[in-house]
C-alpha positions in Angstrom: 132.3 -38.6 -82.9 129.9 -41.5 -83.5 126.4 -42.1 -82.4 126.8 -45.9 -82.9 126.3 -47.8 -79.7 127.7 -51.2 -78.8 127.2 -53.0 -75.5 129.4 -56.0 -74.7 129.2 -58.0 -71.5 130.6 -61.3 -70.5 129.2 -63.7 -68.0 130.0 -67.2 -66.7 127.7 -69.8 -68.1 127.1 -73.4 -67.2 129.9 -75.9 -67.8 132.6 -73.3 -67.3 131.7 -71.5 -70.5 131.9 -67.8 -70.9 129.1 -66.1 -72.7 129.9 -62.8 -74.4 126.8 -60.8 -75.2 127.1 -58.3 -78.1 124.3 -55.8 -78.5 124.2 -53.0 -81.1 126.4 -52.0 -84.0 129.8 -53.6 -84.5 132.0 -51.4 -86.7 135.3 -49.6 -86.9 134.3 -47.3 -84.1 132.9 -49.9 -81.7 135.1 -53.0 -82.5 137.6 -52.1 -79.8 134.9 -52.5 -77.2 134.4 -56.1 -78.2 138.1 -56.7 -78.6 138.7 -55.6 -75.0 136.0 -58.0 -73.6 137.3 -60.9 -75.7 140.9 -60.2 -74.5 139.6 -60.3 -70.9 137.7 -63.5 -71.4 139.5 -66.7 -70.4 140.1 -69.2 -73.2 141.3 -72.7 -72.6 140.6 -76.4 -73.1 138.2 -76.3 -70.2 137.0 -72.8 -70.8 134.8 -72.6 -73.9 133.4 -69.3 -75.2 130.1 -68.5 -76.8 129.7 -65.2 -78.5 126.0 -64.2 -78.6 125.3 -62.1 -81.7 121.5 -62.5 -81.6 121.1 -58.7 -80.7 123.8 -57.5 -83.2 122.1 -54.9 -85.4 125.1 -54.3 -87.8 128.5 -55.8 -88.4 131.1 -54.5 -90.9 134.4 -56.0 -91.9 136.2 -54.6 -88.8 133.7 -56.5 -86.6 134.3 -59.7 -88.6 138.0 -59.2 -88.1 137.5 -59.1 -84.3 135.5 -62.4 -84.5 138.3 -63.9 -86.6 140.9 -62.8 -84.0 138.7 -64.5 -81.3 138.7 -67.7 -83.4 142.5 -67.5 -83.6 142.8 -67.0 -79.9 140.5 -70.0 -79.3 142.6 -72.1 -81.6 145.8 -71.2 -79.9 144.4 -71.9 -76.5 142.7 -75.1 -77.6 139.4 -73.7 -76.5 136.0 -74.3 -78.1 134.4 -71.2 -79.6 130.8 -70.9 -80.8 129.0 -68.0 -82.4 125.4 -67.9 -81.6 122.3 -66.2 -83.0 123.6 -64.8 -86.2 121.1 -62.9 -88.3 120.1 -64.1 -91.7 122.2 -61.2 -93.2 125.3 -62.0 -91.2 124.9 -65.7 -91.9 124.8 -65.0 -95.6 128.0 -62.9 -95.4 129.7 -65.7 -93.5 128.7 -68.1 -96.2 129.9 -65.8 -99.0 133.3 -65.4 -97.5 133.6 -69.0 -96.2 133.5 -68.3 -92.5 130.6 -70.7 -92.0 133.2 -73.4 -92.7 135.5 -72.0 -90.0 133.3 -71.1 -87.1 131.1 -73.3 -85.1 127.8 -71.6 -85.4 124.6 -72.3 -83.4 121.2 -70.7 -83.7 121.1 -69.8 -80.1 123.2 -69.6 -76.9 121.2 -72.4 -75.4 122.0 -74.6 -78.4 125.7 -73.7 -78.3 125.8 -74.6 -74.6 124.0 -77.9 -75.3 126.6 -78.6 -78.0 129.3 -78.2 -75.4 127.9 -81.1 -73.5 128.2 -83.5 -76.4 
């Protein structure tokens, strides 16, 4: 049994965007929670998705795999996908493994939603 906690919620944002809020620790034990919410979130050309990671305390390779799967789903559906609010540590990991070149990353949800307008 794990004492790690992850809370994932999804809400409709402006411009038809879905905002997925991720709070807590994203690891082997909690990654299925995020996967379930992402699978239930609509992706499409007029249905962009923003994943808010600003309150993510920890992310291991399993969590990164879930985010990569979300990217693949967005690509297949021709949907725009943004990651928002990455910590300095997670940003550094993304740079090391090259994911900063793959994902559209914004400092905040608000900036991601603004980028959708342009």
